[in-house]
Backbone as JSON Lines, residues from 0, in Angstrom:
{"i":0,"aa":"M","n":[0.85,-1.18,0.0],"ca":[0.0,0.0,0.0],"c":[0.9,1.24,0.0]}
{"i":1,"aa":"S","n":[0.6,2.15,-0.89],"ca":[1.41,3.36,-0.99],"c":[1.05,4.34,0.13]}
{"i":2,"aa":"T","n":[1.9,5.32,0.32],"ca":[1.66,6.35,1.34],"c":[0.36,7.09,1.04]}
{"i":3,"aa":"K","n":[0.13,7.37,-0.24],"ca":[-1.09,8.08,-0.64],"c":[-2.33,7.27,-0.26]}
{"i":4,"aa":"E","n":[-2.3,5.96,-0.5],"ca":[-3.43,5.1,-0.16],"c":[-3.67,5.07,1.35]}
{"i":5,"aa":"K","n":[-2.58,5.03,2.12],"ca":[-2.72,5.02,3.58],"c":[-3.36,6.31,4.08]}
{"i":6,"aa":"V","n":[-2.94,7.43,3.52],"ca":[-3.5,8.73,3.92],"c":[-4.98,8.79,3.58]}
{"i":7,"aa":"L","n":[-5.34,8.33,2.38],"ca":[-6.74,8.33,1.97],"c":[-7.58,7.42,2.87]}
{"i":8,"aa":"E","n":[-7.03,6.28,3.23],"ca":[-7.74,5.35,4.11],"c":[-7.97,5.99,5.48]}
{"i":9,"aa":"Q","n":[-6.95,6.65,6.01],"ca":[-7.09,7.33,7.31],"c":[-8.12,8.44,7.22]}
{"i":10,"aa":"F","n":[-8.12,9.19,6.11],"ca":[-9.08,10.26,5.93],"c":[-10.5,9.71,5.89]}
{"i":11,"aa":"D","n":[-10.71,8.62,5.12],"ca":[-12.04,8.01,5.03],"c":[-12.53,7.55,6.39]}
{"i":12,"aa":"T","n":[-11.67,6.94,7.17],"ca":[-12.03,6.48,8.51],"c":[-12.39,7.65,9.41]}
{"i":13,"aa":"A","n":[-11.6,8.7,9.39],"ca":[-11.87,9.87,10.22],"c":[-13.16,10.54,9.8]}
{"i":14,"aa":"T","n":[-13.43,10.61,8.51],"ca":[-14.66,11.23,8.02],"c":[-15.88,10.45,8.48]}
{"i":15,"aa":"K","n":[-15.83,9.14,8.42],"ca":[-16.95,8.32,8.85],"c":[-17.21,8.48,10.34]}
{"i":16,"aa":"E","n":[-16.16,8.57,11.13],"ca":[-16.3,8.69,12.58],"c":[-16.9,10.04,12.98]}
{"i":17,"aa":"K","n":[-16.67,11.07,12.19],"ca":[-17.14,12.41,12.53],"c":[-18.45,12.76,11.84]}
{"i":18,"aa":"K","n":[-19.17,11.78,11.32],"ca":[-20.41,12.04,10.61],"c":[-21.4,12.72,11.54]}
{"i":19,"aa":"N","n":[-21.91,13.85,11.11],"ca":[-22.88,14.58,11.9],"c":[-24.29,14.1,11.59]}
{"i":20,"aa":"N","n":[-25.12,14.15,12.6],"ca":[-26.54,13.88,12.43],"c":[-27.24,15.22,12.23]}
{"i":21,"aa":"E","n":[-28.5,15.16,11.84],"ca":[-29.28,16.37,11.59],"c":[-30.64,16.27,12.25]}
{"i":22,"aa":"I","n":[-31.13,17.39,12.75],"ca":[-32.54,17.48,13.15],"c":[-33.29,18.07,11.97]}
{"i":23,"aa":"V","n":[-34.27,17.34,11.5],"ca":[-35.12,17.81,10.41],"c":[-36.51,18.1,10.98]}
{"i":24,"aa":"V","n":[-37.02,19.29,10.69],"ca":[-38.36,19.69,11.11],"c":[-39.27,19.61,9.89]}
{"i":25,"aa":"Y","n":[-40.49,19.1,10.11],"ca":[-41.45,18.9,9.03],"c":[-42.63,19.84,9.16]}
{"i":26,"aa":"N","n":[-43.2,20.21,8.03],"ca":[-44.34,21.1,7.99],"c":[-45.6,20.41,8.51]}
{"i":27,"aa":"D","n":[-46.49,21.19,9.08],"ca":[-47.81,20.71,9.46],"c":[-48.8,21.85,9.3]}
{"i":28,"aa":"D","n":[-50.07,21.55,9.5],"ca":[-51.11,22.57,9.37],"c":[-51.6,23.04,10.73]}
{"i":29,"aa":"V","n":[-50.81,22.78,11.78],"ca":[-51.26,23.06,13.14],"c":[-50.5,24.22,13.77]}
{"i":30,"aa":"N","n":[-49.18,24.19,13.71],"ca":[-48.35,25.16,14.42],"c":[-48.21,26.48,13.66]}
{"i":31,"aa":"T","n":[-48.21,27.58,14.42],"ca":[-48.06,28.89,13.81],"c":[-46.58,29.17,13.54]}
{"i":32,"aa":"F","n":[-46.35,30.13,12.67],"ca":[-44.98,30.55,12.39],"c":[-44.3,30.99,13.68]}
{"i":33,"aa":"D","n":[-44.97,31.8,14.47],"ca":[-44.37,32.32,15.71],"c":[-43.99,31.2,16.66]}
{"i":34,"aa":"H","n":[-44.84,30.2,16.77],"ca":[-44.56,29.08,17.68],"c":[-43.3,28.33,17.22]}
{"i":35,"aa":"V","n":[-43.22,28.04,15.92],"ca":[-42.05,27.32,15.4],"c":[-40.79,28.17,15.56]}
{"i":36,"aa":"I","n":[-40.88,29.44,15.24],"ca":[-39.73,30.35,15.38],"c":[-39.24,30.37,16.82]}
{"i":37,"aa":"N","n":[-40.16,30.59,17.75],"ca":[-39.78,30.65,19.17],"c":[-39.19,29.33,19.66]}
{"i":38,"aa":"T","n":[-39.72,28.22,19.18],"ca":[-39.2,26.91,19.58],"c":[-37.79,26.7,19.06]}
{"i":39,"aa":"L","n":[-37.53,27.08,17.81],"ca":[-36.19,26.92,17.24],"c":[-35.18,27.82,17.96]}
{"i":40,"aa":"I","n":[-35.61,29.0,18.38],"ca":[-34.72,29.88,19.13],"c":[-34.33,29.21,20.45]}
{"i":41,"aa":"K","n":[-35.32,28.64,21.14],"ca":[-35.06,28.01,22.44],"c":[-34.33,26.68,22.32]}
{"i":42,"aa":"A","n":[-34.78,25.83,21.4],"ca":[-34.25,24.46,21.33],"c":[-32.92,24.37,20.58]}
{"i":43,"aa":"C","n":[-32.73,25.22,19.58],"ca":[-31.55,25.1,18.72],"c":[-30.58,26.27,18.85]}
{"i":44,"aa":"D","n":[-30.87,27.19,19.74],"ca":[-30.04,28.39,19.9],"c":[-29.93,29.19,18.61]}
{"i":45,"aa":"H","n":[-31.01,29.22,17.83],"ca":[-31.02,30.02,16.61],"c":[-31.18,31.5,16.95]}
{"i":46,"aa":"T","n":[-30.68,32.34,16.07],"ca":[-31.03,33.76,16.15],"c":[-32.46,33.87,15.61]}
{"i":47,"aa":"P","n":[-33.14,34.96,15.91],"ca":[-34.5,35.12,15.35],"c":[-34.51,35.02,13.81]}
{"i":48,"aa":"E","n":[-33.47,35.56,13.17],"ca":[-33.4,35.5,11.71],"c":[-33.24,34.07,11.21]}
{"i":49,"aa":"Q","n":[-32.37,33.3,11.87],"ca":[-32.17,31.89,11.49],"c":[-33.46,31.11,11.65]}
{"i":50,"aa":"A","n":[-34.11,31.31,12.78],"ca":[-35.34,30.58,13.06],"c":[-36.43,30.93,12.05]}
{"i":51,"aa":"E","n":[-36.52,32.19,11.7],"ca":[-37.52,32.62,10.71],"c":[-37.23,32.0,9.34]}
{"i":52,"aa":"Q","n":[-35.97,32.0,8.93],"ca":[-35.6,31.41,7.64],"c":[-35.92,29.92,7.59]}
{"i":53,"aa":"C","n":[-35.59,29.21,8.67],"ca":[-35.88,27.77,8.73],"c":[-37.39,27.54,8.68]}
{"i":54,"aa":"T","n":[-38.15,28.35,9.39],"ca":[-39.6,28.2,9.42],"c":[-40.2,28.43,8.04]}
{"i":55,"aa":"I","n":[-39.7,29.4,7.32],"ca":[-40.17,29.66,5.95],"c":[-39.85,28.46,5.05]}
{"i":56,"aa":"L","n":[-38.64,27.91,5.18],"ca":[-38.28,26.73,4.4],"c":[-39.17,25.54,4.73]}
{"i":57,"aa":"V","n":[-39.45,25.34,6.01],"ca":[-40.33,24.25,6.42],"c":[-41.7,24.43,5.76]}
{"i":58,"aa":"H","n":[-42.2,25.66,5.78],"ca":[-43.53,25.94,5.24],"c":[-43.6,25.68,3.73]}
{"i":59,"aa":"Y","n":[-42.61,26.19,2.99],"ca":[-42.67,26.1,1.53],"c":[-42.07,24.82,0.95]}
{"i":60,"aa":"K","n":[-41.08,24.24,1.62],"ca":[-40.42,23.04,1.1],"c":[-40.91,21.76,1.78]}
{"i":61,"aa":"G","n":[-41.6,21.9,2.9],"ca":[-42.12,20.73,3.61],"c":[-41.22,20.23,4.71]}
{"i":62,"aa":"Q","n":[-39.96,20.65,4.69],"ca":[-39.01,20.24,5.74],"c":[-37.77,21.11,5.66]}
{"i":63,"aa":"C","n":[-37.0,21.08,6.75],"ca":[-35.75,21.83,6.79],"c":[-34.85,21.23,7.87]}
{"i":64,"aa":"T","n":[-33.56,21.1,7.55],"ca":[-32.58,20.72,8.56],"c":[-32.33,21.96,9.42]}
{"i":65,"aa":"V","n":[-32.61,21.85,10.71],"ca":[-32.5,23.02,11.59],"c":[-31.26,22.99,12.46]}
{"i":66,"aa":"K","n":[-30.63,21.83,12.59],"ca":[-29.42,21.73,13.42],"c":[-28.64,20.49,13.01]}
{"i":67,"aa":"T","n":[-27.33,20.61,12.95],"ca":[-26.48,19.46,12.7],"c":[-25.49,19.34,13.85]}
{"i":68,"aa":"G","n":[-25.04,18.12,14.11],"ca":[-24.07,17.93,15.18],"c":[-24.03,16.49,15.64]}
{"i":69,"aa":"E","n":[-23.45,16.31,16.8],"ca":[-23.33,14.98,17.38],"c":[-24.67,14.56,17.98]}
{"i":70,"aa":"L","n":[-24.94,13.28,17.91],"ca":[-26.21,12.74,18.38],"c":[-26.5,13.13,19.83]}
{"i":71,"aa":"K","n":[-25.48,13.08,20.68],"ca":[-25.71,13.38,22.11],"c":[-26.15,14.83,22.32]}
{"i":72,"aa":"D","n":[-25.75,15.74,21.43],"ca":[-26.18,17.13,21.51],"c":[-27.57,17.32,20.91]}
{"i":73,"aa":"L","n":[-27.86,16.56,19.86],"ca":[-29.13,16.75,19.16],"c":[-30.32,16.13,19.86]}
{"i":74,"aa":"K","n":[-30.12,15.04,20.58],"ca":[-31.25,14.35,21.22],"c":[-32.07,15.26,22.13]}
{"i":75,"aa":"P","n":[-31.45,15.98,23.08],"ca":[-32.27,16.85,23.93],"c":[-32.9,18.01,23.16]}
{"i":76,"aa":"R","n":[-32.23,18.48,22.13],"ca":[-32.79,19.56,21.31],"c":[-34.03,19.07,20.55]}
{"i":77,"aa":"C","n":[-33.92,17.89,19.97],"ca":[-35.04,17.33,19.23],"c":[-36.21,17.05,20.18]}
{"i":78,"aa":"S","n":[-35.91,16.59,21.37],"ca":[-36.97,16.34,22.37],"c":[-37.74,17.62,22.68]}
{"i":79,"aa":"K","n":[-37.03,18.74,22.82],"ca":[-37.7,20.03,23.08],"c":[-38.63,20.4,21.93]}
{"i":80,"aa":"I","n":[-38.18,20.16,20.7],"ca":[-39.0,20.47,19.53],"c":[-40.24,19.59,19.52]}
{"i":81,"aa":"L","n":[-40.07,18.3,19.77],"ca":[-41.2,17.37,19.8],"c":[-42.17,17.69,20.92]}
{"i":82,"aa":"E","n":[-41.64,18.07,22.09],"ca":[-42.49,18.43,23.22],"c":[-43.31,19.68,22.94]}
{"i":83,"aa":"A","n":[-42.84,20.52,22.02],"ca":[-43.57,21.73,21.63],"c":[-44.65,21.4,20.58]}
{"i":84,"aa":"G","n":[-44.78,20.12,20.23],"ca":[-45.81,19.71,19.29],"c":[-45.43,19.87,17.83]}
{"i":85,"aa":"I","n":[-44.13,19.99,17.58],"ca":[-43.63,20.17,16.21],"c":[-43.03,18.85,15.74]}
{"i":86,"aa":"S","n":[-43.34,18.47,14.52],"ca":[-42.87,17.22,13.95],"c":[-41.39,17.35,13.56]}
{"i":87,"aa":"A","n":[-40.57,16.46,14.11],"ca":[-39.13,16.5,13.83],"c":[-38.54,15.12,14.06]}
{"i":88,"aa":"E","n":[-37.36,14.91,13.48],"ca":[-36.63,13.67,13.72],"c":[-35.14,13.92,13.51]}
{"i":89,"aa":"I","n":[-34.34,13.03,14.09],"ca":[-32.9,13.06,13.89],"c":[-32.56,12.04,12.83]}
{"i":90,"aa":"I","n":[-31.82,12.49,11.82],"ca":[-31.41,11.54,10.77],"c":[-29.9,11.49,10.7]}
């Protein structure tokens, strides 16, 4: 195995280990824009502008990735979103 192949193999392994998960929020006909915005500010530490942009994307596209990171960080955040009655999942 050449040095180049070894470096590529190490890079591939490191990339797989650092794979981030995502919280995806889905559109519904129940929650108001303000409720979703306020929830994203609280649960995901979004700025009001970030939360508003994500909420607009959820409304028009049907879903939006609102936070990426390690699973241990995302689980409590996703729980807060779900407890607020908003449809979301970690992928």
